[in-house]
C-alpha positions in Angstrom: 147.9 -53.6 65.7 147.6 -52.3 62.2 148.1 -55.0 59.6 151.3 -54.6 57.6 149.4 -54.7 54.3 147.2 -51.8 55.3 150.2 -49.8 56.4 152.0 -50.5 53.2 148.9 -49.4 51.2 148.7 -46.1 53.2 152.4 -45.4 52.6 152.1 -46.1 48.9 148.9 -44.0 48.6 150.9 -41.0 50.1 153.7 -41.6 47.6 156.2 -42.2 50.4 157.6 -45.6 49.6 161.3 -46.2 50.1 163.6 -45.5 47.1 166.4 -47.5 48.8 167.0 -49.7 51.8 167.1 -47.9 55.1 167.8 -48.8 58.7 164.2 -48.1 59.5 161.8 -48.9 56.7 158.8 -46.6 56.1 156.5 -49.1 57.8 158.5 -49.1 61.0 158.7 -45.3 61.0 155.0 -45.1 60.7 154.5 -47.5 63.6 157.0 -45.4 65.6 155.1 -42.2 65.0 151.9 -44.0 66.1 153.7 -45.1 69.2 154.8 -41.6 69.9 151.2 -40.5 69.7 150.0 -43.3 72.0 152.8 -42.8 74.6 153.1 -39.0 74.2 154.4 -38.3 77.7 157.3 -40.8 77.2 160.7 -40.0 75.6 161.5 -41.3 72.2 163.8 -44.0 73.5 161.2 -45.3 75.9 158.6 -45.5 73.1 161.2 -47.4 71.0 161.9 -49.8 73.9 158.1 -50.5 74.3 157.8 -51.1 70.6 160.7 -53.5 70.4 159.5 -55.3 73.5 156.1 -55.7 71.8 157.7 -57.0 68.6 159.7 -59.6 70.5 156.5 -60.8 72.1 154.8 -61.2 68.7 157.8 -63.1 67.4 
């Protein structure tokens, strides 16, 4: 897993930080895009299901 601090730094370096609160913060969108690349044959909803399952396991 990529550390949250590193992801936040990458987002800030690209100038893509949030201007306001969203349902999915930029950090989660980045993790979702990484998940899409890792599980490319799977549909979007399946990738999201895998991600949320993994987040529940982490706590």
